[in-house]
A tleap script that builds the chain and sets N, CA, C and O, in Angstrom:
source leaprc.protein.ff14SB
mol = sequence {
  NMET PRO ALA THR ALA GLU GLY TYR ARG GLN
  LEU VAL SER TRP ALA ARG SER PHE GLY GLY
  LEU ARG ARG ALA GLY VAL GLY CYS THR GLY
  PHE CYS GLY ALA ALA PRO ALA ARG HIE LEU
  ARG ALA GLU GLY ILE GLU VAL THR GLU VAL
  ASN GLN PRO ASP LYS ALA ALA ARG ARG ARG
  HIE GLY LYS THR GLY ALA VAL ASP ALA GLU
  ALA ALA ALA ARG ALA VAL LEU SER GLY ARG
  ALA ALA ALA ALA ALA LYS SER SER ASP GLY
  PRO VAL GLU THR PRO ARG LEU PHE LYS LEU
  ALA LYS GLY SER ALA CPRO
}
set mol.1.N position { -48.917 -56.349 6.044 }
set mol.1.CA position { -48.398 -55.951 5.297 }
set mol.1.C position { -46.932 -56.732 5.630 }
set mol.1.O position { -46.989 -57.089 6.807 }
set mol.2.N position { -45.887 -57.051 5.141 }
set mol.2.CA position { -45.017 -57.851 5.182 }
set mol.2.C position { -44.000 -56.948 6.318 }
set mol.2.O position { -44.023 -55.727 6.476 }
set mol.3.N position { -43.081 -57.992 7.070 }
set mol.3.CA position { -42.360 -57.105 8.162 }
set mol.3.C position { -40.946 -56.967 7.097 }
set mol.3.O position { -39.895 -57.466 7.502 }
set mol.4.N position { -40.973 -56.306 5.798 }
set mol.4.CA position { -40.075 -56.691 5.194 }
set mol.4.C position { -40.000 -54.628 4.556 }
set mol.4.O position { -40.612 -53.582 4.767 }
set mol.5.N position { -38.965 -55.072 3.830 }
set mol.5.CA position { -39.012 -53.250 3.545 }
set mol.5.C position { -40.106 -52.574 2.212 }
set mol.5.O position { -40.441 -51.398 2.065 }
set mol.6.N position { -40.366 -53.404 1.626 }
set mol.6.CA position { -41.041 -53.541 0.722 }
set mol.6.C position { -42.724 -52.935 1.322 }
set mol.6.O position { -43.499 -52.123 0.816 }
set mol.7.N position { -42.818 -53.814 2.700 }
set mol.7.CA position { -44.061 -54.199 2.801 }
set mol.7.C position { -44.549 -52.655 3.772 }
set mol.7.O position { -45.705 -52.238 3.850 }
set mol.8.N position { -43.196 -51.948 4.498 }
set mol.8.CA position { -43.115 -50.950 5.222 }
set mol.8.C position { -43.640 -49.491 3.890 }
set mol.8.O position { -44.284 -48.486 4.189 }
set mol.9.N position { -43.373 -49.671 3.181 }
set mol.9.CA position { -43.294 -48.725 1.317 }
set mol.9.C position { -44.762 -49.014 1.615 }
set mol.9.O position { -45.407 -48.019 1.947 }
set mol.10.N position { -45.439 -50.196 1.564 }
set mol.10.CA position { -46.546 -50.405 1.182 }
set mol.10.C position { -47.547 -49.409 2.361 }
set mol.10.O position { -48.550 -48.728 2.148 }
set mol.11.N position { -46.962 -49.611 3.338 }
set mol.11.CA position { -47.500 -49.435 4.751 }
set mol.11.C position { -47.966 -47.879 4.641 }
set mol.11.O position { -49.021 -47.303 4.910 }
set mol.12.N position { -46.609 -47.423 4.083 }
set mol.12.CA position { -46.451 -45.363 4.282 }
set mol.12.C position { -47.366 -45.220 2.958 }
set mol.12.O position { -47.969 -44.147 2.923 }
set mol.13.N position { -47.577 -46.023 1.936 }
set mol.13.CA position { -48.420 -46.081 0.480 }
set mol.13.C position { -50.167 -45.422 0.872 }
set mol.13.O position { -50.912 -44.487 0.582 }
set mol.14.N position { -50.102 -46.978 1.930 }
set mol.14.CA position { -51.978 -47.065 2.716 }
set mol.14.C position { -51.812 -46.071 3.620 }
set mol.14.O position { -52.744 -45.268 3.665 }
set mol.15.N position { -50.915 -45.890 4.341 }
set mol.15.CA position { -51.382 -44.558 5.190 }
set mol.15.C position { -51.728 -43.329 4.665 }
set mol.15.O position { -52.739 -42.637 4.795 }
set mol.16.N position { -50.466 -43.154 3.908 }
set mol.16.CA position { -50.313 -41.465 2.546 }
set mol.16.C position { -51.704 -41.641 1.974 }
set mol.16.O position { -52.000 -40.491 1.651 }
set mol.17.N position { -53.033 -42.653 1.570 }
set mol.17.CA position { -53.439 -43.302 0.695 }
set mol.17.C position { -55.408 -42.056 1.720 }
set mol.17.O position { -56.539 -42.134 1.239 }
set mol.18.N position { -55.127 -41.371 2.737 }
set mol.18.CA position { -55.817 -40.845 3.339 }
set mol.18.C position { -55.859 -39.365 3.707 }
set mol.18.O position { -56.777 -38.717 4.210 }
set mol.19.N position { -54.292 -38.887 3.223 }
set mol.19.CA position { -53.875 -37.891 3.657 }
set mol.19.C position { -52.907 -37.668 3.553 }
set mol.19.O position { -52.249 -38.378 2.793 }
set mol.20.N position { -52.338 -36.697 4.165 }
set mol.20.CA position { -50.728 -36.386 4.542 }
set mol.20.C position { -50.540 -37.199 5.922 }
set mol.20.O position { -51.519 -37.446 6.626 }
set mol.21.N position { -49.498 -37.522 6.207 }
set mol.21.CA position { -48.880 -38.508 7.198 }
set mol.21.C position { -47.264 -38.092 7.562 }
set mol.21.O position { -46.204 -38.325 6.980 }
set mol.22.N position { -47.677 -37.213 9.068 }
set mol.22.CA position { -46.670 -36.177 9.395 }
set mol.22.C position { -46.552 -37.013 10.509 }
set mol.22.O position { -45.395 -37.431 10.466 }
set mol.23.N position { -47.078 -37.450 11.410 }
set mol.23.CA position { -46.483 -38.753 12.466 }
set mol.23.C position { -47.379 -39.798 12.238 }
set mol.23.O position { -48.491 -40.085 11.793 }
set mol.24.N position { -46.127 -40.329 12.876 }
set mol.24.CA position { -46.460 -42.003 13.419 }
set mol.24.C position { -46.531 -42.556 14.480 }
set mol.24.O position { -45.664 -41.877 15.031 }
set mol.25.N position { -46.979 -43.515 15.549 }
set mol.25.CA position { -46.849 -44.047 16.618 }
set mol.25.C position { -46.168 -45.060 16.558 }
set mol.25.O position { -46.930 -45.631 15.778 }
set mol.26.N position { -45.385 -45.777 16.712 }
set mol.26.CA position { -44.657 -47.332 16.745 }
set mol.26.C position { -44.513 -48.299 17.624 }
set mol.26.O position { -43.726 -49.183 17.286 }
set mol.27.N position { -45.070 -48.418 18.736 }
set mol.27.CA position { -45.217 -49.351 19.318 }
set mol.27.C position { -43.427 -50.336 19.238 }
set mol.27.O position { -42.804 -50.641 18.221 }
set mol.28.N position { -43.022 -50.621 20.816 }
set mol.28.CA position { -41.326 -51.082 21.234 }
set mol.28.C position { -40.192 -50.826 20.036 }
set mol.28.O position { -39.621 -51.792 19.529 }
set mol.29.N position { -39.900 -49.438 19.612 }
set mol.29.CA position { -38.971 -48.627 18.972 }
set mol.29.C position { -37.402 -49.649 19.286 }
set mol.29.O position { -36.344 -49.727 18.661 }
set mol.30.N position { -37.750 -50.107 20.155 }
set mol.30.CA position { -36.112 -50.875 20.509 }
set mol.30.C position { -36.092 -52.574 20.080 }
set mol.30.O position { -35.148 -53.315 20.353 }
set mol.31.N position { -37.131 -52.930 19.479 }
set mol.31.CA position { -36.843 -54.200 19.128 }
set mol.31.C position { -37.928 -54.056 17.614 }
set mol.31.O position { -37.879 -53.355 16.604 }
set mol.32.N position { -38.864 -55.120 18.123 }
set mol.32.CA position { -39.744 -55.379 16.688 }
set mol.32.C position { -40.024 -53.943 15.567 }
set mol.32.O position { -39.968 -53.945 14.337 }
set mol.33.N position { -40.340 -52.768 16.516 }
set mol.33.CA position { -40.784 -51.655 15.871 }
set mol.33.C position { -39.329 -51.653 15.649 }
set mol.33.O position { -39.091 -51.623 16.857 }
set mol.34.N position { -38.193 -51.659 15.138 }
set mol.34.CA position { -36.717 -50.653 14.874 }
set mol.34.C position { -37.114 -50.745 13.637 }
set mol.34.O position { -37.823 -49.742 13.550 }
set mol.35.N position { -37.161 -51.492 12.154 }
set mol.35.CA position { -37.578 -51.130 11.604 }
set mol.35.C position { -38.219 -50.436 10.403 }
set mol.35.O position { -37.795 -49.915 9.371 }
set mol.36.N position { -39.753 -50.701 11.117 }
set mol.36.CA position { -40.939 -49.663 10.526 }
set mol.36.C position { -40.492 -48.248 10.807 }
set mol.36.O position { -40.588 -47.375 9.945 }
set mol.37.N position { -39.863 -47.955 12.359 }
set mol.37.CA position { -39.474 -46.748 12.763 }
set mol.37.C position { -38.566 -46.601 11.979 }
set mol.37.O position { -38.933 -45.544 11.467 }
set mol.38.N position { -36.922 -47.056 11.094 }
set mol.38.CA position { -35.798 -46.165 11.000 }
set mol.38.C position { -36.945 -46.061 8.784 }
set mol.38.O position { -36.909 -45.241 7.867 }
set mol.39.N position { -37.530 -47.096 8.958 }
set mol.39.CA position { -37.961 -46.515 7.496 }
set mol.39.C position { -39.597 -45.844 7.891 }
set mol.39.O position { -40.311 -46.268 6.983 }
set mol.40.N position { -40.202 -45.251 8.558 }
set mol.40.CA position { -40.574 -43.633 8.782 }
set mol.40.C position { -39.895 -42.824 8.491 }
set mol.40.O position { -39.993 -42.093 7.505 }
set mol.41.N position { -38.817 -42.826 9.591 }
set mol.41.CA position { -37.742 -41.853 9.631 }
set mol.41.C position { -37.405 -41.033 8.438 }
set mol.41.O position { -37.480 -39.821 8.234 }
set mol.42.N position { -36.949 -42.196 7.587 }
set mol.42.CA position { -36.259 -42.243 6.654 }
set mol.42.C position { -37.236 -41.344 5.250 }
set mol.42.O position { -36.931 -40.415 4.501 }
set mol.43.N position { -38.614 -42.273 5.427 }
set mol.43.CA position { -39.252 -41.077 5.056 }
set mol.43.C position { -39.762 -39.421 5.267 }
set mol.43.O position { -40.569 -38.813 4.566 }
set mol.44.N position { -39.190 -39.039 6.182 }
set mol.44.CA position { -39.824 -37.756 6.834 }
set mol.44.C position { -41.048 -37.209 7.466 }
set mol.44.O position { -41.615 -36.116 7.474 }
set mol.45.N position { -41.374 -39.146 8.340 }
set mol.45.CA position { -42.164 -38.829 9.317 }
set mol.45.C position { -41.712 -38.885 10.572 }
set mol.45.O position { -40.805 -39.577 11.036 }
set mol.46.N position { -42.367 -38.153 11.054 }
set mol.46.CA position { -42.082 -38.433 12.797 }
set mol.46.C position { -42.464 -39.509 13.477 }
set mol.46.O position { -43.541 -40.059 13.245 }
set mol.47.N position { -41.693 -39.890 14.315 }
set mol.47.CA position { -41.871 -41.303 15.080 }
set mol.47.C position { -42.203 -40.849 16.391 }
set mol.47.O position { -41.385 -40.127 16.961 }
set mol.48.N position { -43.743 -41.288 17.218 }
set mol.48.CA position { -43.472 -41.438 18.598 }
set mol.48.C position { -43.486 -43.228 18.513 }
set mol.48.O position { -43.743 -44.015 17.602 }
set mol.49.N position { -43.014 -43.414 20.156 }
set mol.49.CA position { -42.897 -44.466 20.669 }
set mol.49.C position { -44.030 -44.403 21.941 }
set mol.49.O position { -44.193 -43.634 22.888 }
set mol.50.N position { -44.726 -45.627 21.450 }
set mol.50.CA position { -46.010 -45.994 22.019 }
set mol.50.C position { -45.502 -47.103 23.172 }
set mol.50.O position { -45.842 -48.230 22.814 }
set mol.51.N position { -45.084 -47.108 23.919 }
set mol.51.CA position { -45.254 -48.097 25.141 }
set mol.51.C position { -46.468 -48.561 25.658 }
set mol.51.O position { -46.568 -49.784 25.764 }
set mol.52.N position { -47.553 -47.765 26.054 }
set mol.52.CA position { -48.435 -48.385 26.577 }
set mol.52.C position { -49.380 -48.732 26.017 }
set mol.52.O position { -49.410 -47.781 25.235 }
set mol.53.N position { -50.437 -49.469 25.669 }
set mol.53.CA position { -51.615 -50.000 25.158 }
set mol.53.C position { -52.716 -49.277 26.615 }
set mol.53.O position { -52.620 -49.467 27.828 }
set mol.54.N position { -53.621 -48.501 25.879 }
set mol.54.CA position { -55.014 -47.784 26.814 }
set mol.54.C position { -55.647 -49.593 27.586 }
set mol.54.O position { -56.364 -50.445 27.062 }
set mol.55.N position { -54.910 -49.563 29.109 }
set mol.55.CA position { -55.580 -50.653 29.590 }
set mol.55.C position { -57.680 -50.892 29.792 }
set mol.55.O position { -58.492 -51.815 29.861 }
set mol.56.N position { -57.660 -49.239 29.808 }
set mol.56.CA position { -59.167 -49.406 30.130 }
set mol.56.C position { -59.929 -49.971 28.891 }
set mol.56.O position { -60.960 -50.634 29.001 }
set mol.57.N position { -59.363 -49.667 27.747 }
set mol.57.CA position { -60.193 -49.719 26.135 }
set mol.57.C position { -60.012 -51.719 26.327 }
set mol.57.O position { -60.890 -52.552 26.549 }
set mol.58.N position { -58.355 -51.912 26.100 }
set mol.58.CA position { -58.195 -53.513 26.808 }
set mol.58.C position { -59.481 -53.989 27.301 }
set mol.58.O position { -59.881 -55.009 26.741 }
set mol.59.N position { -60.076 -53.602 28.027 }
set mol.59.CA position { -60.957 -54.317 29.402 }
set mol.59.C position { -61.959 -54.341 28.766 }
set mol.59.O position { -62.764 -55.269 28.840 }
set mol.60.N position { -62.164 -52.878 27.692 }
set mol.60.CA position { -63.836 -52.793 26.904 }
set mol.60.C position { -63.702 -53.680 25.970 }
set mol.60.O position { -64.604 -54.507 26.107 }
set mol.61.N position { -62.753 -54.035 24.719 }
set mol.61.CA position { -63.031 -54.279 23.826 }
set mol.61.C position { -61.717 -55.515 23.309 }
set mol.61.O position { -61.286 -55.917 22.228 }
set mol.62.N position { -61.404 -55.817 24.884 }
set mol.62.CA position { -60.514 -57.333 24.785 }
set mol.62.C position { -59.260 -56.966 24.093 }
set mol.62.O position { -59.197 -55.757 23.873 }
set mol.63.N position { -58.219 -57.668 23.674 }
set mol.63.CA position { -56.979 -57.522 23.453 }
set mol.63.C position { -56.781 -57.789 21.413 }
set mol.63.O position { -56.662 -58.957 21.045 }
set mol.64.N position { -56.774 -57.094 20.739 }
set mol.64.CA position { -56.250 -57.578 19.012 }
set mol.64.C position { -55.566 -56.089 19.053 }
set mol.64.O position { -55.348 -55.105 19.760 }
set mol.65.N position { -55.412 -56.612 17.895 }
set mol.65.CA position { -54.217 -55.576 16.559 }
set mol.65.C position { -55.570 -54.536 16.826 }
set mol.65.O position { -55.803 -54.019 17.918 }
set mol.66.N position { -56.106 -54.414 16.032 }
set mol.66.CA position { -57.162 -53.261 15.416 }
set mol.66.C position { -57.228 -52.471 16.931 }
set mol.66.O position { -56.769 -51.332 16.855 }
set mol.67.N position { -57.756 -52.891 18.421 }
set mol.67.CA position { -57.577 -51.720 19.564 }
set mol.67.C position { -56.358 -51.886 19.868 }
set mol.67.O position { -56.543 -50.713 19.546 }
set mol.68.N position { -55.559 -52.049 20.081 }
set mol.68.CA position { -53.805 -51.256 20.463 }
set mol.68.C position { -54.062 -50.923 19.286 }
set mol.68.O position { -55.114 -50.286 19.332 }
set mol.69.N position { -53.460 -51.035 17.573 }
set mol.69.CA position { -53.277 -49.980 16.947 }
set mol.69.C position { -54.642 -48.321 16.826 }
set mol.69.O position { -54.182 -47.206 16.583 }
set mol.70.N position { -56.092 -48.512 17.029 }
set mol.70.CA position { -56.441 -47.286 17.295 }
set mol.70.C position { -55.855 -46.419 18.792 }
set mol.70.O position { -55.922 -45.205 18.600 }
set mol.71.N position { -55.447 -46.682 19.846 }
set mol.71.CA position { -55.641 -46.351 20.718 }
set mol.71.C position { -54.070 -46.018 20.695 }
set mol.71.O position { -53.750 -44.930 21.175 }
set mol.72.N position { -53.071 -46.835 20.191 }
set mol.72.CA position { -51.828 -45.845 19.803 }
set mol.72.C position { -52.430 -44.911 19.074 }
set mol.72.O position { -52.326 -43.833 19.660 }
set mol.73.N position { -53.133 -44.794 17.865 }
set mol.73.CA position { -53.068 -43.949 17.195 }
set mol.73.C position { -53.351 -42.728 18.125 }
set mol.73.O position { -52.734 -41.666 18.214 }
set mol.74.N position { -54.566 -43.216 18.860 }
set mol.74.CA position { -55.446 -41.897 20.007 }
set mol.74.C position { -54.368 -41.130 20.862 }
set mol.74.O position { -54.254 -39.914 21.011 }
set mol.75.N position { -53.628 -42.122 21.369 }
set mol.75.CA position { -52.322 -41.606 21.980 }
set mol.75.C position { -51.578 -40.512 21.713 }
set mol.75.O position { -51.275 -39.523 22.381 }
set mol.76.N position { -51.124 -41.189 19.636 }
set mol.76.CA position { -50.553 -39.884 19.817 }
set mol.76.C position { -51.002 -38.412 19.531 }
set mol.76.O position { -50.533 -37.285 19.685 }
set mol.77.N position { -52.385 -39.102 18.934 }
set mol.77.CA position { -53.198 -37.370 18.537 }
set mol.77.C position { -53.030 -36.756 19.919 }
set mol.77.O position { -52.159 -35.888 19.868 }
set mol.78.N position { -53.559 -36.897 21.155 }
set mol.78.CA position { -54.331 -36.169 21.928 }
set mol.78.C position { -52.545 -35.855 22.608 }
set mol.78.O position { -52.566 -35.381 23.744 }
set mol.79.N position { -51.084 -36.086 21.994 }
set mol.79.CA position { -50.219 -35.369 23.067 }
set mol.79.C position { -50.060 -36.357 24.329 }
set mol.79.O position { -49.323 -36.067 25.272 }
set mol.80.N position { -50.745 -37.443 24.277 }
set mol.80.CA position { -50.189 -38.565 26.151 }
set mol.80.C position { -49.285 -40.107 25.606 }
set mol.80.O position { -48.834 -40.924 26.409 }
set mol.81.N position { -49.181 -40.224 24.199 }
set mol.81.CA position { -47.899 -40.470 23.585 }
set mol.81.C position { -46.817 -39.395 23.125 }
set mol.81.O position { -46.896 -38.740 22.086 }
set mol.82.N position { -45.855 -39.326 24.011 }
set mol.82.CA position { -44.667 -37.903 23.106 }
set mol.82.C position { -43.370 -38.050 23.527 }
set mol.82.O position { -42.577 -37.140 23.773 }
set mol.83.N position { -43.124 -39.629 23.625 }
set mol.83.CA position { -41.588 -39.664 23.452 }
set mol.83.C position { -41.480 -40.105 21.748 }
set mol.83.O position { -42.119 -40.684 20.870 }
set mol.84.N position { -40.037 -39.295 22.013 }
set mol.84.CA position { -39.218 -39.435 20.768 }
set mol.84.C position { -38.621 -40.727 20.417 }
set mol.84.O position { -37.758 -41.170 21.174 }
set mol.85.N position { -38.984 -41.442 19.300 }
set mol.85.CA position { -38.426 -43.034 19.134 }
set mol.85.C position { -37.369 -42.929 18.897 }
set mol.85.O position { -36.644 -42.195 18.224 }
set mol.86.N position { -37.261 -44.186 19.849 }
set mol.86.CA position { -35.201 -44.820 19.751 }
set mol.86.C position { -34.693 -44.933 18.235 }
set mol.86.O position { -35.320 -45.471 17.323 }
set mol.87.N position { -33.158 -44.184 18.122 }
set mol.87.CA position { -33.149 -44.326 16.566 }
set mol.87.C position { -31.746 -45.135 16.242 }
set mol.87.O position { -30.896 -45.016 15.359 }
set mol.88.N position { -31.931 -46.144 17.541 }
set mol.88.CA position { -31.120 -47.177 17.139 }
set mol.88.C position { -29.675 -46.867 16.368 }
set mol.88.O position { -29.067 -47.591 15.579 }
set mol.89.N position { -29.349 -45.591 16.847 }
set mol.89.CA position { -27.888 -45.391 15.826 }
set mol.89.C position { -27.170 -44.263 16.566 }
set mol.89.O position { -26.139 -43.893 16.006 }
set mol.90.N position { -27.486 -43.638 17.698 }
set mol.90.CA position { -27.208 -42.380 18.774 }
set mol.90.C position { -26.182 -43.296 19.323 }
set mol.90.O position { -25.862 -44.461 19.088 }
set mol.91.N position { -25.664 -42.117 20.363 }
set mol.91.CA position { -24.339 -42.302 21.069 }
set mol.91.C position { -25.016 -43.816 22.251 }
set mol.91.O position { -24.183 -44.419 22.928 }
set mol.92.N position { -25.982 -44.079 22.296 }
set mol.92.CA position { -26.292 -44.973 23.206 }
set mol.92.C position { -26.400 -46.262 22.451 }
set mol.92.O position { -26.987 -47.249 22.897 }
set mol.93.N position { -25.611 -46.189 20.907 }
set mol.93.CA position { -26.117 -47.939 20.298 }
set mol.93.C position { -24.599 -48.093 20.088 }
set mol.93.O position { -24.302 -49.226 19.709 }
set mol.94.N position { -23.303 -47.040 20.273 }
set mol.94.CA position { -22.072 -47.725 20.681 }
set mol.94.C position { -22.088 -48.930 22.003 }
set mol.94.O position { -22.145 -50.112 21.663 }
set mol.95.N position { -22.050 -48.685 23.063 }
set mol.95.CA position { -21.684 -49.427 24.313 }
set mol.95.C position { -22.838 -50.627 23.992 }
set mol.95.O position { -22.472 -51.790 24.161 }
set mol.96.N position { -24.019 -50.408 23.599 }
set mol.96.CA position { -24.862 -51.527 23.420 }
set mol.96.C position { -24.128 -52.497 22.524 }
set mol.96.O position { -24.320 -53.674 22.828 }
set mol.97.N position { -23.257 -52.263 21.394 }
set mol.97.CA position { -23.296 -52.951 20.178 }
set mol.97.C position { -22.077 -53.432 20.976 }
set mol.97.O position { -21.864 -54.635 20.829 }
set mol.98.N position { -21.224 -52.782 21.788 }
set mol.98.CA position { -19.536 -53.775 22.509 }
set mol.98.C position { -20.145 -54.566 23.420 }
set mol.98.O position { -19.468 -55.593 23.378 }
set mol.99.N position { -20.698 -54.671 23.936 }
set mol.99.CA position { -21.825 -55.181 25.060 }
set mol.99.C position { -22.386 -56.559 24.431 }
set mol.99.O position { -22.040 -57.611 24.968 }
set mol.100.N position { -23.465 -56.590 23.016 }
set mol.100.CA position { -23.302 -57.450 22.791 }
set mol.100.C position { -22.400 -58.220 22.126 }
set mol.100.O position { -22.447 -59.450 22.099 }
set mol.101.N position { -21.556 -57.528 21.573 }
set mol.101.CA position { -20.134 -58.115 20.626 }
set mol.101.C position { -19.208 -58.789 22.499 }
set mol.101.O position { -19.391 -60.003 22.593 }
set mol.102.N position { -18.675 -58.414 23.315 }
set mol.102.CA position { -18.803 -59.408 24.463 }
set mol.102.C position { -19.319 -60.314 24.994 }
set mol.102.O position { -18.903 -61.419 25.342 }
set mol.103.N position { -20.249 -59.834 25.056 }
set mol.103.CA position { -21.705 -61.158 24.769 }
set mol.103.C position { -21.336 -62.462 24.396 }
set mol.103.O position { -20.994 -63.462 25.028 }
set mol.104.N position { -21.528 -62.132 22.936 }
set mol.104.CA position { -21.848 -63.074 22.063 }
set mol.104.C position { -20.100 -63.887 21.365 }
set mol.104.O position { -19.928 -64.669 20.431 }
set mol.105.N position { -18.758 -63.025 22.658 }
set mol.105.CA position { -17.636 -64.115 22.092 }
set mol.105.C position { -17.505 -65.341 22.448 }
set mol.105.O position { -18.355 -65.769 23.229 }
set mol.106.N position { -16.575 -66.130 22.057 }
set mol.106.CA position { -16.393 -67.738 22.397 }
set mol.106.C position { -15.422 -67.358 23.709 }
set mol.106.O position { -14.949 -68.255 24.408 }
savepdb mol mol.pdb
quit
């Protein structure tokens, strides 16, 4: 699915086609996973940060998106991945924006 608002809607619709959707694991919620994490939260879905892929599974099956996705899902379901995803709108966001503005100023 495309990394757009419509793509995120399609993703949620697809995931819900399997049953209730209460939690989702997203990797890298401070960067490329920030937009899907925001969309999922707006849909009332609890988002868990999944940082490290399962290295043993990667050795056995190689690095593929499917292997990483399954490992992330298993980490969330088992509770091994339990960190709340970054929200990009909390108190830490203000100093980050100031630093970004200062660094981009001429």
